[in-house]
N, C-alpha and C positions, 0 to 999 in steps of 0.2 A: 813334425816334417816341416819342410821346405816346398810351398807351392812352384813346383818350375814347369807346369804349365796349367792353363785354364782355358782352355778353346768351344765355342760354339758353333758350326753349320748348320743351315736350314738350306730348306728345298719342297716344293708342292708337291702332293701326291693328289691326284686326281683319283680319288675315288671318298665315298661317304666314310666319316669316323665312324659308324656304329659298324661297318666291314673290317675295320682293323683291330687288332690286338697283337699288339708288339711285343710281349712274353711268349705268344706263340710261334711270332714270328723271329725272335731271336733262337729260343732255344731249340727250332725246328731247321736253323737254317743252315744246309747240305755244304759240304763243301767248297763243289763245284761254283755255289752261289756265292758262297763268301766270297772266293777267288777271283771271280768276275766284279764284286765292287771296286777292285783296285790292282794296282799292280805290284801294289806292294804288299797283297796279301797271298800268303803259303800257303796254305794250310787252315781248316777250321774245323769245328767236330762239337760235339754236346757228351756232356758224362753228370754224373751226379754229384754231391760230396758226400762223404760217410755218412752226415745226418739227412742226407733225402735233397739235399737244395740242389737244382737245377743248376747247372756251370755250363757256359759258352770257351771255348778250348781255343784259341787262335791263335797263329804264330805269321807275323809280319817284320819286314825291313824298313825302317823309318830313320831317313839319312845316313845309312849305315850300319843303323843299331838293329841287332837282334831280339826280338821280341816274343816269347811265348808269354801269351796270357791266358790265365785260368778265372778267367769272371763270375766268381759266386753271385745268384742271385741276391739283392739284399730291399727292392722293391721290384713288384709283379704284378700293374695292374695293367688293365686292356690297353688305356691311354698315355701308361708310363712304367718305363722300365730303368734301376739303376741296378748296376754289377758292379763289385770290389773284385780288381788282384792283387796280387801279389807276383809280378811278373818278374821272370829271370829275364836279363837284361845283358845280351853278347856284344861289346866292347872293343875296336882297337887299343883301351885303354885296359880292356880285360873283363870278368863275370860279376854279375852285381843285380843288384833286385830294382827294381821301382812299385811303387804303389800308383796302382790305375785306377779310378772310378769311371766310367761309361758310361752315357745316360741318354737314355731316349725318352723326349715325349712327342706326342702328336696334338694337335689342335684345329678345328675345324677355321675355316674361312668364309666357306659354305653349304649348303647342301652338299656339294657333291666335290669339295678341295677340300685337301686338310693342309697343314702344314708341320712337315718332321722334323725337331729341333735337335741334333746330336753334337752331345757335348761330352767333352775327351776333361780328366781334370789328373795332372801327374806330380805325384810328389816324389820328394828322395824318402830314401830309409837310410836306416845308418849304414849300412853296406856300401851303398850311393856316395854317402860323404865319405865313406876312409876310401873308396877310391879316390875322389876328389885330392885326400889330401895326400894320398901317394903319390898323386901325382903332380904333385906341385900345385893343387886349382885351389886357390881360398877368395877370390872374389867370384860371388854366386850370380852379379847379376849377368856377366857374359853367358852363364852357363842357363841362365833361367832364359835371355831371350833368345839363345839359340833352341832352346826343347819350345818356347813359345813358337818361331819360326816355324819349326820341324811336324809339330803338331796340329797347328791351325793347316796348312800345305797339305796333309795327311785327311784330315777335319776335311777341308773343302773337297778333296778328290775323293775319298769314301759316299759323305754324304749324297748324292743326285744318284749316285749305284743303287746305296739303302733303298733309298725314297723308291725308284724306281720299284724294285724290286719286291715292296711290301704292297706297293701299287698292283702289281699283276698277280700276288699272290691273292689279295683284298678279291680283285676283279676273279680271278677262277674262282674264287671259294661263293662267291655268288653264281658264279655260273651250275656249279653243281649244288645249288639248292642249301647250302649253307644260313645257318637263322643269325642275324646280324644280331650282336651283341649289343644293349639295351645303352643306352645313352646316360 
């Protein structure tokens, strides 16, 4: 697989590290909350795979590309969550698939503040490469540049809103007496 984009965006979260649980946040993210994090977000929900792994299902449109993502948990630790998706992609050139890794980490800045890192890696699949061949595209450098530009822009757009939602939920949990997670 060819890496088409590998982007990272960060944003501060005004909540102590011990009040945050990234997998809990991700796998309980409502459709309304997901859509509020970017104008490109169309729908979001959760499910489980047949073998019981948690899944975040997202629909979004990035630069005209409609993506249906089925992110399956790979790493699910309080301060680190990574999910993988074989995503359906619908473009003017046709339907294909992309392999996408979405990784969120959070690290303390001080006792009351953390930094969220939102990393997205997009990789080609055999069906994507076949679509390029059928479209007469052989120069991957232009494809990679476009994917990187579009993914970076989307990642920069959604990360502050993800951070705000995590912050609000961490503060709300503290108000109802949820015990903080061990650091």
